[in-house]
Structures are given as C-alpha cells and as structure tokens.
C-alpha positions as CSV (number, residue, x, y, z in Angstrom):
1,M,-0.1,0.0,0.0
2,V,0.6,3.7,-0.9
3,S,-0.6,6.2,1.3
4,G,-0.2,9.5,2.4
5,P,-2.2,13.2,2.9
6,G,-3.6,14.7,-0.3
7,G,-1.0,16.4,-2.7
8,V,2.3,14.3,-1.6
9,G,2.4,12.6,-4.7
10,K,0.7,8.9,-4.4
11,G,-0.5,9.5,-8.2
12,T,2.8,10.3,-10.0
13,V,4.9,8.3,-7.2
14,C,3.2,5.3,-8.6
15,A,2.4,5.5,-11.7
16,E,6.0,5.9,-12.3
17,L,7.0,2.5,-10.3
18,V,4.3,0.7,-12.0
19,D,5.6,2.1,-15.1
20,R,9.2,1.0,-14.2
21,Y,8.6,-2.2,-13.2
22,A,5.5,-3.2,-15.3
23,D,6.5,-6.6,-15.1
24,D,6.7,-6.7,-11.6
25,F,3.3,-4.2,-10.4
26,W,0.1,-4.3,-11.0
27,L,-2.0,-0.5,-9.9
28,S,-5.3,-1.2,-8.3
29,R,-7.3,1.3,-9.9
30,S,-9.5,3.0,-7.3
31,W,-13.4,4.5,-7.5
32,T,-13.9,8.0,-6.0
33,T,-17.3,10.2,-6.7
34,R,-15.9,13.5,-7.4
35,E,-15.6,15.1,-10.1
36,R,-12.2,14.7,-12.4
37,R,-10.6,17.2,-11.9
38,P,-8.7,19.9,-14.7
39,G,-6.1,18.0,-17.0
40,E,-6.5,14.7,-14.8
41,A,-5.5,11.6,-16.8
42,E,-9.3,10.0,-17.1
43,D,-8.0,6.9,-15.8
44,A,-6.5,8.0,-12.5
45,Y,-10.2,7.2,-10.7
46,V,-13.0,5.5,-11.7
47,F,-14.9,7.9,-12.2
48,V,-18.9,7.1,-10.9
49,D,-21.9,8.5,-9.4
50,R,-23.0,8.2,-5.7
51,A,-25.5,5.7,-6.5
52,T,-23.5,3.6,-8.2
53,F,-20.8,3.5,-5.8
54,E,-23.4,2.8,-3.3
55,Q,-24.1,-0.4,-5.1
56,A,-20.9,-1.7,-5.0
57,I,-21.0,-1.1,-1.1
58,A,-24.5,-2.6,-0.7
59,D,-23.0,-5.8,-3.0
60,G,-19.5,-5.6,-1.1
61,G,-17.3,-4.6,-4.0
62,F,-14.7,-3.2,-1.8
63,L,-11.6,-4.1,0.0
64,E,-12.0,-0.6,1.7
65,Y,-13.9,2.7,1.3
66,A,-14.0,5.8,2.8
67,E,-16.1,9.4,2.5
68,F,-13.6,12.6,2.7
69,L,-14.5,15.6,1.8
70,D,-17.7,15.0,1.1
71,N,-16.9,12.1,-2.3
72,Y,-16.7,8.6,-1.6
73,Y,-13.4,6.8,-2.3
74,G,-12.9,3.2,-2.4
75,T,-10.3,0.4,-3.8
76,P,-12.8,-2.4,-5.1
77,I,-11.6,-5.8,-4.5
78,P,-8.1,-6.5,-6.6
79,M,-7.8,-9.6,-8.8
80,A,-4.2,-8.4,-9.7
81,P,-2.3,-10.7,-12.5
82,A,-0.5,-13.9,-11.5
83,G,3.0,-13.7,-10.6
84,Q,2.5,-9.7,-10.2
85,D,2.8,-7.8,-6.6
86,L,-0.6,-5.3,-6.0
87,I,-0.1,-2.1,-5.4
88,L,-2.9,0.2,-3.6
89,E,-2.6,3.8,-3.7
90,I,-5.1,4.9,-0.8
91,D,-5.7,7.6,1.4
92,V,-4.9,7.3,5.3
93,Q,-8.8,6.1,6.3
94,G,-8.0,3.4,3.5
95,A,-4.8,2.5,4.6
96,R,-6.3,1.5,8.2
97,Q,-8.8,-0.1,7.1
98,V,-6.5,-2.2,4.9
99,V,-3.9,-3.1,7.9
100,E,-6.7,-4.0,9.9
101,T,-8.2,-7.1,7.6
102,N,-4.1,-7.6,6.5
103,A,-1.7,-7.5,8.7
104,D,1.3,-8.3,6.6
105,A,0.5,-5.6,3.7
106,L,3.8,-3.5,3.0
107,L,2.5,-0.2,4.0
108,I,5.1,3.2,2.1
109,F,3.7,6.2,3.9
110,L,4.5,9.6,1.5
111,V,5.0,12.9,2.9
112,A,5.9,16.2,1.2
113,P,9.6,17.9,2.3
114,S,7.1,20.7,3.6
115,A,3.6,22.2,4.2
116,E,4.2,24.8,1.8
117,E,5.2,22.3,-0.5
118,Q,2.2,20.4,0.1
119,E,0.3,22.9,-0.6
120,A,2.0,24.1,-4.0
121,R,1.4,20.6,-5.2
122,L,-2.7,20.7,-4.5
123,R,-3.0,23.8,-6.1
124,R,-0.8,22.6,-9.6
125,R,-2.7,19.6,-9.5
126,G,-5.6,22.3,-10.0
127,D,-7.7,21.6,-6.1
128,P,-9.5,24.6,-5.3
129,P,-8.4,27.4,-2.7
130,D,-11.0,25.9,-0.3
131,K,-9.9,22.2,-0.8
132,V,-6.5,22.9,-0.7
133,A,-7.0,24.0,3.2
134,Q,-9.4,20.9,4.2
135,R,-6.5,18.9,2.9
136,L,-4.0,20.6,4.4
137,A,-5.9,20.4,7.5
138,K,-6.4,16.9,7.6
139,A,-2.9,16.6,6.5
140,A,-2.0,17.8,9.8
141,E,-4.7,15.5,11.7
142,E,-2.7,12.8,9.2
143,A,0.8,13.8,10.2
144,N,1.8,10.6,12.4
145,A,-0.2,8.3,10.8
146,G,2.4,6.6,9.2
147,A,4.2,5.8,12.0
148,E,0.9,4.2,14.1
149,L,0.8,1.9,10.8
150,G,4.2,0.8,11.1
151,A,4.5,2.4,7.7
152,H,8.0,2.8,5.6
153,V,7.7,6.7,5.7
154,I,9.5,8.8,2.8
155,V,9.5,11.8,2.7
156,N,9.1,12.8,-1.5
157,V,11.1,15.1,-2.7
158,D,12.9,13.5,-6.0
159,I,10.5,11.4,-7.6
160,N,13.5,8.6,-8.7
161,E,14.9,8.4,-5.3
162,T,11.5,8.0,-4.2
163,V,10.5,5.4,-6.6
164,E,13.7,3.7,-5.7
165,Q,13.7,3.6,-1.9
166,M,10.0,1.9,-2.6
167,E,10.9,-1.0,-5.0
168,S,13.6,-1.6,-1.9
169,Y,11.3,-1.7,0.7
170,I,9.5,-4.0,-1.4
171,R,12.1,-5.7,-2.3
172,A,13.1,-6.9,0.8
173,A,9.5,-7.8,1.8
174,R,9.3,-10.3,-1.1
175,L,12.9,-11.8,0.3
176,S,11.5,-11.7,3.8
177,R,8.0,-13.4,3.2
C-alpha cells in the first residue's frame, strides 16, 4: 500500500513505479464520486456517481472505502495478474482499514518535504482553494499516521529517489516472505 495525505505525490509515484517495473507490479485503480480535475488523466480513478458507488458498497465490492470531503473513495476487490505484486494507492483512512484485515501488508507512507510544498502541489494539480485548505488541515491530523501504522515513511522530495526507495522496500518484503 502507498498512502499519505493529499498532495504528497502518491499518484505520480505509483504511476512511475508501475511504468518502470510493469512486469512486477499491478496498480489497483480506485473509485471515486468526485469530479475529475482539469488536466487529470481519465484513468486516474474510476469516476462514478454516488448511486453506483453505494450499490458497489451494498454488493460488498470494496476492499476498503471511505467518505472524504463529501466524496466517496474506495478500492475495489483487487484482481492482480498472477506473478505481480498488487499496489494500492489509498488515503490514510483506507490504509487503516486494509491494515486491520491484512496485518502483513507492506505500507509505504509518503509525506511532502514541507507543508508549503504540499500546498503548492495541491494548487498545481488544480484543487480549488477551499479544498486545498481542507486537505492541508486533514494532513495535519494525519501527520503521525505513518508511524502509527508501522509504515516505511518516505519524504517525497525527488520522484526517482522515492521510487527507488519504494522498490527497495518491496523487494526486501518479498525476500522476507
């Protein structure tokens, strides 16, 4: 699992990890009821309406889900191809749910180098000012979540270094199992 507050680079880092090591990793695509941001990739999420999401909840279709800033986000029951490690890119609430049911899951927790950089990233990706403020307030609440969950915490300063660290943690976990 790759988790952390909004704006730390989870999506960018996970995409780069999977691009570099396509034969080794499969990225689960989360669902959301929020609108797609301007310039956001169409496949960043499976964008659905609230009724569709709620029906999937009723059908037991999610590994984890949460409501955050008036929208649902969730990870469908994943079906990774044989021989590939599953990568979940999820928020802190989702990480807590997955750890409760999968204690042996490897958790990597990303943080931004500073609150100022996190704010700049949120603005660059197109979050409106009110959502930036809400996400930053939530990030302050989630600051210690990585340690609480026993995660490998990585300060995401440089994407190449971050991906290399992640890949190293994953390979070490494979060897220990």
